[in-house]
KEKE-3310 file (N, C-alpha, C; in steps of 0.2 Angstrom, whole numbers, plus 5000, padded with zeros to 4 digits):
npx = (5269:5266:5276:5274:5261:5249:5244:5227:5217:5207:5193:5192:5179:5172:5169:5159:5166:5159:5153:5164:5170:5160:5160:5173:5172:5165:5173:5178:5185:5181:5187:5187:5196:5204:5201:5189:5188:5186:5194:5197:5200:5203:5204:5206:5213:5229:5236:5226:5219:5210:5201:5189:5180:5168:5158:5150:5156:5169:5165:5161:5174:5180:5175:5179:5193:5195:5192:5202:5213:5211:5212:5225:5232:5228:5233:5247:5250:5249:5244:5226:5219:5209:5193:5185:5185:5181:5185:5191:5184:5191:5199:5215:5229:5235:5224:5215:5217)
npy = (5332:5340:5349:5366:5365:5370:5366:5361:5371:5369:5375:5374:5369:5376:5367:5366:5363:5351:5346:5342:5333:5323:5320:5315:5304:5296:5289:5279:5264:5249:5235:5219:5211:5195:5194:5200:5214:5230:5239:5255:5264:5279:5283:5294:5303:5304:5291:5292:5282:5271:5262:5250:5241:5236:5238:5249:5257:5259:5266:5278:5281:5284:5296:5305:5303:5308:5321:5325:5323:5333:5345:5343:5345:5357:5365:5363:5368:5360:5352:5351:5339:5340:5334:5325:5337:5346:5356:5360:5374:5387:5399:5406:5411:5423:5427:5433:5446)
npz = (5507:5492:5481:5480:5484:5496:5513:5516:5526:5539:5547:5565:5574:5589:5605:5619:5637:5642:5631:5624:5632:5631:5618:5617:5625:5618:5610:5619:5623:5628:5639:5646:5659:5664:5677:5678:5679:5672:5659:5652:5637:5631:5616:5608:5616:5620:5630:5639:5650:5661:5674:5681:5693:5688:5673:5672:5683:5678:5667:5673:5679:5667:5662:5673:5670:5658:5660:5669:5661:5652:5660:5665:5652:5648:5659:5658:5645:5635:5619:5615:5607:5592:5588:5577:5569:5579:5593:5609:5617:5624:5634:5631:5642:5635:5629:5638:5641)
capx = (5266:5268:5279:5269:5254:5248:5239:5220:5216:5200:5192:5190:5173:5173:5164:5159:5169:5154:5151:5170:5171:5155:5163:5179:5170:5161:5179:5180:5186:5181:5189:5187:5202:5203:5199:5183:5189:5186:5198:5194:5206:5199:5208:5207:5217:5234:5237:5220:5216:5207:5198:5185:5178:5162:5158:5147:5161:5174:5163:5162:5180:5183:5173:5185:5200:5195:5193:5208:5217:5211:5215:5232:5235:5228:5238:5254:5250:5249:5239:5220:5218:5203:5190:5181:5185:5179:5190:5188:5183:5194:5203:5222:5231:5235:5217:5212:5219)
capy = (5336:5341:5355:5372:5364:5372:5362:5364:5374:5367:5379:5370:5371:5375:5364:5367:5358:5346:5343:5339:5327:5319:5317:5310:5297:5291:5285:5275:5256:5245:5228:5215:5207:5189:5194:5203:5221:5233:5244:5259:5268:5284:5283:5301:5307:5299:5290:5293:5276:5270:5255:5250:5234:5235:5242:5256:5261:5261:5272:5284:5283:5286:5302:5308:5303:5313:5328:5326:5323:5340:5349:5343:5347:5365:5368:5363:5371:5354:5353:5347:5337:5341:5327:5326:5344:5350:5357:5363:5381:5389:5405:5406:5417:5428:5430:5436:5453)
capz = (5503:5485:5480:5478:5487:5503:5517:5517:5533:5541:5553:5570:5578:5596:5609:5627:5640:5643:5624:5622:5636:5630:5612:5618:5628:5613:5608:5624:5621:5635:5638:5652:5659:5666:5684:5678:5680:5666:5657:5646:5634:5627:5610:5605:5621:5621:5637:5644:5652:5668:5675:5686:5695:5684:5666:5674:5687:5673:5662:5678:5679:5661:5662:5677:5667:5652:5663:5672:5655:5649:5665:5665:5646:5648:5665:5656:5639:5629:5614:5616:5600:5589:5587:5571:5568:5584:5598:5616:5617:5630:5633:5634:5646:5631:5626:5644:5643)
cpx = (5269:5271:5274:5262:5254:5243:5233:5219:5208:5199:5189:5183:5173:5167:5165:5163:5165:5153:5158:5172:5166:5158:5169:5177:5167:5167:5182:5180:5186:5183:5188:5193:5199:5200:5192:5183:5188:5191:5196:5200:5202:5204:5210:5211:5223:5236:5231:5217:5214:5204:5193:5183:5172:5162:5155:5153:5167:5172:5163:5169:5183:5181:5178:5191:5201:5195:5199:5214:5217:5213:5222:5236:5234:5233:5245:5255:5251:5243:5233:5218:5211:5200:5185:5180:5182:5184:5187:5189:5186:5198:5210:5224:5232:5229:5213:5213:5214)
cpy = (5338:5348:5360:5371:5366:5367:5365:5365:5372:5371:5373:5373:5370:5371:5366:5361:5351:5342:5339:5334:5322:5315:5313:5304:5293:5287:5280:5267:5253:5238:5225:5211:5199:5189:5198:5211:5224:5239:5248:5263:5273:5286:5289:5306:5303:5298:5290:5286:5275:5263:5255:5243:5232:5239:5249:5260:5263:5266:5278:5286:5286:5294:5307:5308:5307:5320:5330:5327:5331:5346:5350:5346:5355:5368:5368:5365:5366:5355:5348:5345:5338:5334:5328:5333:5349:5351:5360:5370:5383:5395:5404:5412:5423:5431:5434:5443:5458)
cpz = (5497:5485:5477:5481:5494:5507:5517:5525:5534:5547:5559:5573:5585:5599:5616:5630:5640:5636:5622:5625:5633:5622:5613:5621:5623:5609:5613:5621:5627:5634:5646:5653:5663:5673:5684:5679:5672:5665:5652:5644:5629:5622:5608:5610:5622:5628:5642:5645:5659:5668:5680:5687:5691:5678:5669:5678:5683:5668:5667:5678:5673:5660:5667:5674:5662:5655:5666:5667:5652:5654:5665:5658:5646:5653:5662:5648:5633:5625:5616:5609:5598:5588:5582:5569:5573:5589:5604:5616:5624:5629:5635:5638:5641:5628:5632:5645:5641)
residu = (MET:LEU:PRO:GLY:LYS:ARG:PRO:ILE:GLU:VAL:GLU:MET:ARG:PRO:LEU:SER:TRP:ASN:ASP:TYR:VAL:ARG:LEU:ALA:LEU:SER:TYR:ALA:CYS:PHE:SER:GLN:ASP:GLU:ASP:GLY:ASN:TRP:ALA:VAL:ASP:VAL:THR:VAL:LEU:PRO:GLY:CYS:VAL:THR:SER:GLY:PRO:THR:ARG:VAL:GLU:ALA:ALA:ILE:MET:ALA:GLU:ASP:ALA:VAL:GLN:GLY:TRP:LEU:VAL:THR:ALA:LEU:ARG:PHE:GLY:ASP:GLU:VAL:PRO:PRO:ILE:GLU:GLY:PHE:GLY:LEU:ALA:TYR:LEU:LYS:ASP:SER:ASP:ALA:ALA)
# end
């Protein structure tokens, strides 16, 4: 960053759980291995990978993996990354007072 310049703050637009999951899944990268199984990497969520014996089952597993990734991140206070300027709308413990 240049001296004297401040970062531009972009307001994050909140998404519901289902909409955030759907948006994350739009970044899913599918690949088929030599045995015919399908792997899925949800690139916007670090480490969110899964697989299935068919592309359809891998897609179903990907939705489950995204939801599990989010539950784990929220449970342990990890950052849920914004996607295209959208963030997951949720209450933090400090907000619930």
